Structure formats: structure tokens, C-alpha cells
N, C-alpha and C positions, 0 to 999 in steps of 0.2 A: 463215179454214176453223179447225174445230177438230181433233184428230187425240186419241184415247183409244188407249189401251194398257189390255189386259186378260189376268193370267197367269193361268196355272194356279187359283194357289190360287183366281182371284174366280171359277171357274167348274166349280167343285170338284164339283156335287151340284145337285140342282133348287133350292132356297134360295137357292144363291149365284146362279145362274143368275136367277130373280124380282129378288135384286139388285141385280144390272148391269141389268137390265134398266130397273129404276128407276132410278137412275143416271144410262144415258141421256135417259131421260124428262125429269128434274129438268135434267140439266145442259148435254143437246146433243141438243136435239129437231128442230135442223136444223142444216144447214151442219155437220156434223160426218162423220168416217170413224174408222168404230174398226176397231182391231187386237186380233185374239184369234187367242192360246196354244191347245195341247191339253188339253184338260178336264184338272186336277188333277194326279196322275202319270201320264199315261198317256205321256208321251215316254220315260216309264222302261218301260211296261208294253211300246209298241213296240218300244223295242232287246232288250226280254226276247225278241219274236217275233222280230224278227232274228238272234239269237244261239242260237234254236232252231233259224232255217231254216238255217244253218251248221254249228252243234254239236250237238244234238237236234233230230232232223225229229219222234220222236216225240212230242215235249211238244210238237210245234207248234197241234196243235187246242184242245189245252188253254189256251194262253194264245193264241190268236184266240177263244175262246168267253169268256178273262174281260173281252176289250176291248170285245165284241158285249154281253156282258151287264150290264157297266157302263155301257153309252153308253143303253141300250132299258130299265136302271132310272131314271134320270134322262128320260127322254124318257116315260116311264110317267105319270109324276109332274109333266109337264107339257103332253100335250096328251092328246087323243083318241083312241081307235083307229084311226076313220077320217081323221083330219089326216095330209097328205099327207108332211110329212116322215119318217114310217114309211118309205114308199118310198123318199124320197132317201136316207134312210141303207141301206137294205138294198142302195143300187145301186153306193154307196162300197163297202161292203163285199164287193158282187163284185168291186169293179174291184179289189179287193188280193188277191182270191182266186185271181185272175185274173191276176196279176203272179205270186203267187209259185207257180202251175202254170206259167206257160210262161217266164219267166226264163230265160236259157241263161250270163248275164255271170256270172264269177266277181270282177266288179272290187267288195271289200268295200262301196269310199266311193258308189259308185253304187250300186245296190244299198240302203242302208244310208238316200240321200234318195230314193227308188222309194218305201220303206216309211215311212220318220219322218213325210213327209208327209198321212199320214191321219188324223192325231191333229186337226192343225190344220183339216183340211179337214170333220172333223165334229164340230169345239165350233161353228165358226163358223157350218156350218146348220142347228144345233139353237138357238143365242141368235136366227139370223136367221128363222127358224120363229115360235121365241116371239114378238117384239116381232110381227109379221106377226099373231099369234093375240092380243095384246093394241092392235093398233088401230093400232101404229106403224109406217107405210108404212116400206122400208127396200129396198136395194139390196146385194145377196151379190151378191157376184164373187170369179172365183180369181186372185190373186194371182201369177198364176205366166203370166198372162196379161197383167202389167204391169212385174213389176221385172223386167228381161231379167241375166242376167249370162253369166262364164265358164263352163268345166267343168270346173272345183278345185270336184270334189264336197264335201259337208259343211263349206266353207271357200270358198264362189264369191263372186267380186271384181261386182263390180255395175258392169254397163256405166249410167256414169250418162248420158251425150244419148241412147242411144235410150230408157232409162227415163222419162227425165222427158219427152221427146215424146210418151210414151203416155198416162202419167198426166194429163197437161194435155188429153189431147187425149178421152182418156176417161172418167174421172173427173166426174161429175155435182157439182159443190161444193154445190150447194143441198140436197141430200137427204142421210139419214142415210145411210152407204155401212158395211156388214161385209164384213170381209175378214179373209185368214188372218195372222198374224208367222211370221216366220224362214224360210219358203218360197220360190222363184221358179224362174227355169228359163232353159236355155240355148237357145242357136239353134236346138235342133233339136228343143225342146220337152218336152226331158227334164225330171225335176224335179232342183233345187238347193238347197242349203241353206246359210243366209250367218254359222254359225257362232257360237262363243259368243254372248250376247244378242242373240240373230238377232234376235226378235220386238219388240223395243225399236228396235234399227235400223231395222225396218222401217217402224215409226213415223216415225223419223228421216229416212226415203230420203221419203217421204210428205210429210210435214213440206216437207222443202228442196223437195220439185216441185212443190207446191202454194203455195207462200208462205203456209205458216199462221201465223196466231193463239199458236198455242203448243200443245204437246204435254203430255200429263198421261196420266205414269203409274200405273197403280191398282195400289194394295200391301198387304198386311194388316198392314202398320205407319204409324206416324201423318206419316212422312216421311223425313228422312234423319236419323239421329243420329250422333253425337260417337262412340261406339262401339256396339259389340254387345250388346244388352241380355243375352246367353247367357253371354257373357265379364264383362260390368261392370255393377256394383250400379245406380251411378250417371250416367244418360243424359240425353242435354238434344236436346232436334229443335234443329235449324239452320234458320232460317226461310229464306238467301238465303245459294249458293253459285255463287263465279263459276267460268264455262266453265273456266278454267286449273285451278282450286283442285281441283273438280269431273275434272279429266283426271288431274292431281294424284295425288289422292286413291285413284280406280282403279288408278293405275302402281303405288300401293305393295300393293295387294289389296282395297281396300275397296268391299262389294257395293252402290255409287252407284249408275252407269251407265258403261256402256261406252264408252270413248272416240272407238268408231267410231259411237256414239249422236249424241252429243253433237257431233263435227266439224261435220257436213252444218249442222246447229242454229246454231253459231256462227259459217258462214259468213255465215248472212243474220237473225242475230241473233234466232233466235224461243225465245224462252224454254219452260225445261223444268220442267214441274210435278213434284212424287212427292207424290200425297194418297191418303189412307185409303178404299177401300170399305167398310170397317166406319163409321168414321165419315166419309161422304162432306163433312158440314156444315164441317168442319175446312180452315184453308187451306194444310197440311203444307209444303212447302220448296219454292222457287222456284229453279232455275239458271240466271244468267241474265248477260248483261254490267252488269260493276258492281262492288260489294264484295266484296272476297275472302271474306268470311266474317262472318254473322249470326246467333251473340255469334261475337265474335270468342275464340274458348276452343282449347285443345287438344285434338286428333282421333284418338282409337285407331283403330288398323288391326292389326288380328292373324291371322299366318296359322298355323296349327297343323301339327306334326308334319313340320318340315324336319328338311334334314339338313346339318349344318354340317363344312365340308371346309377344313383347311388343311394346303397342297401345298407343298416345300419339295423343292430338291433334291441332291439322294443324295451330291454332296462340296461341300455349302454355298456351293455359289457362287451372286451374286446372280440375283434372279428379273427377269429385264427380255422385252423387248419379243419375243421369240424362245419363250421358252419359257408366255409370257401368250398368245401368237398360238396356239399350239399346244393349250391348256388348253383355251380359249374354242372352236377347234374342235372339239375331243371333248367340251366338253357341248351342243354344237350339236348334233353329231351321235346323240348318245344320249336329245337332247330332255330336257334337263336347265335346266329355268327358272332363273338367276339371280334371287333377290330383296334380293341385298345382295354386296358386296363391298369386300375392305379387302387391302393388302397392303404389305407391308414391304420391307427389302433382301434377305432372303434367305426370304420366305414371302408366299406367297397365301391368302387364305382368303375364302369366297363359301357365301355360305348359300343350299341351291336346295332345288327343288317336287323330288319322285320320281314323278311323277304315272303316269309311262309303265315305272314299274319298272325302270330299266335301267342305275340305278345300279350296282349290280354289275359288271354290263358294262364299263361305264367306269372302277370302280375298276380291275380286273382287267386293263383294256388301260394305265392311267398305274403301276401299284406298281412294273415293272420298271425305272419310269425317274425318278421322283419318291417322296421318301419323304412319305407320306400319312397325316395325323390326321383320324378318324371322329367325329362327335358326332351320334347320330341320335335321332331322337324329340324336336327341341329347338321351341320357338315363336318366332318372329321379331315382333316390338312396335314399330310404325312409328307414332310423334308427330309428326303435323304441327300449327305453334303451339305444342311442347312449354316448359314452363316446368321449376324446379328439382321442381315437386309433383309435376308428370306421369310423371319419370322414377322417382320414388322410389315411385309407384304400381307401375308395371312390377317395379323392382328387388325387388317383395315377392312375389312369382310366383312365383320360381325363383333359382338361381344366375346371374348375369350372366355371360355367356361372352365376348359380345364387344361393343364400342356405339361406334356411329358417329354424329356430330354432326356438320350443320353447320347455316347461318344459319336454315333454314326447319323442318329435320327433324331429329331423333333416331331412330336403331332401334337397338334391345337384342336380342340372341340370348338367351335364357332356356333354360337347363336345369330345367323344374320339378318343386317339390319334392316 
């Protein structure tokens, strides 16, 4: 069995849905399970609904109307007015309205998951109905009845044994199956979500449980490149990456594939293919057991808008285990992700993300106990399989503030010119 995953960009409008249907017809007309994300930027749109629900209730009707009109515009281009899909979509919007009107919980993460799931439910209903309209019989199912998790809303952990038992018993591997990515359910049937890169992870879960032949992630790029083309002019397609290399690259911030997607595939040596839905005849990139990298060239990963901090004791004493332990605890408390670190006898430097805007609180707590130097707005470049030429390319992008090199990886913190 093959597992396909289509992200939001691949189903952003009516023409995109037609393209996905053509790919499914040509590549997976049987023995295929298709995982689909919310259409276009609809996850962001549903997050706007959640924000309005909590903070700007007067904006809620407008936000909901935008989502409804978006989906109905797509449906009007794909279906006749009398087609049943219109009724199915109306029912889903009715369920969403019912939740918004009746919910009494103040738990943000719980509410988030109960609302955000409608993006995937709407998109899969539309794609499934369009395939049926083309004469392509398929089975649509609600993934929440298959993937079971704990109740850690927005980052739920999979109950692997129960999930595998359900999937192996209920999925008909001889048919085309259409289901949702990103969402699941707990033991009380409340919706949960799987966290970052959740739809890719969903594909990995089904592949593991069904002993799939392969997983294909369909993207708007030709595969995995050795650098972000928005940052670098000259990029190269990576034809093959080992599981281990993909995890290393993801750890440093590459948008290859999240490690939690790769791990279940690695256990059963199921290859992961990254292919282009724009040019589906191209082979793309294969992530599998074997060669570390083909071709074996430097790979550049960039994290923009970082903060570089250098911390030292006020009395110039050594930075030893008790200091470091305290600093790491505070970094954890304030949700500041460490992307690079380096220490000397009297100082400790870290390059961090300030995703949750908690750096100022961290700084205020530590400044009475330590001397802290801060450089904001820096870029962190990581080069896997670096050479002198690759390092020189990065050093031309700004003033190098900190460099760290090991056998396979070079990291350079740069203040842009």
C-alpha cells in the first residue's frame, strides 16, 4: 500500500483540487491512502476564528463567513448545485457553529483543537466528493476514529498499540482511502492535534501501521534542496538522504521532514519520497536507509531573527555546572529554544529563538545575577558537510559573531550587513 500526503498548497483552489485528483488517478488508483491538510491558508483562517472567539467576538461572523465563502467558491467550480457535497459541507459548518455557541470550556488548547480540525474535515470531504464525481470510487473516513492519543491538546501523544489495532482492522488496503492529517482523538472522543508537521506525521503513522510500501509527501518544490532558494541563488536537488541525515538536518532547522515523521518509517525501513505536485513526473527526493547524501555536497540551513546572548558571572568566576544548570532551567521556563551553544571558562553563549516573546522576562530575571551581552536580529547558518568554500559563502552575508565547528557541521552566527 502507498501513502500520499497533500499539504494545503496542493489543494488551495479548484484547479489545485483537479490536479490532485489527476495525480491520484495516475499514481495511486488503488491500494492508496491519501492524507490531506486544510486548504490553502485555512489553518491560519481558523486560528483567526479562535482569536476572535476569545478576544474579538464582534469579528467572529466575518471570520467564519470568509472561511465558508472560500470553500463554497471552490465547490462552485467543481460541482453542480444539486450535488450532495453542498449538504455535507453545510452540516460541517453547522457543527462548528454548534460548538462555538455551546462550548463552556475556558481551556484554550482544548478549544483550539475542537475548532482547528474543521479545516481538514472540509478539505477531505471536497476532494473525496470530487474524485467520486470523476468516477474514482474512494472511502472517506474520519481519522479521529482511527488515530488515538492522550489528552495533551495541541501536541498529543499517539497510543501506538490501540491505533495500530484499529487501523489494521478497519482500513481496506485494496481501495483508495481519503482522510485527514494533523488531527486525532482521545479516549473521550474529543479532538486532539499532533503538533508541528502533524499531517506528515499522520502519513507516517498510517505507513507504520499498514506496513506501507512507501510514503510520498507532495510539495510545491521539486524535492529536498541543499539550501532554501529564497536565501541562496544556487541550489541543488538532493536525490537521496538517509533517515539519520534527514533527522540531523531537521534538528538544525531545515524544513525537510520532522523527525517524528521519520522515526516510525525508519523502524520498518519504509522509504519517504518528496515529490512535486506541480511536476509529478519528476522523481524528487528519496529518504531511506543507505547513502548519507546523494549528491554529497554542503547543505545550508538558516534560522533568521535569532538572539545571541553571552552570559558571565558578575565576579568573573568560572561558568560551571551549577551556573549552567540554572541558566538552562530558565531557558526552559521561558520557552527559549537553544539552537547553538558555546562556553569558555568565564562565559556561556547561546543562540536562541524568541518564538513566544519571553526573552525580556528571561533577561530581567537573570540580569541581577549575571552579566549579559545581547545581540538581537542575528542569523544562524548551519552547514552540514561543510568545506572552506561553503563557510566563506556564509561569512560574506554579514559580520561573523560566533563560529562553531565539529566533524560534519559548521555553525556561524552572523549579524547581517
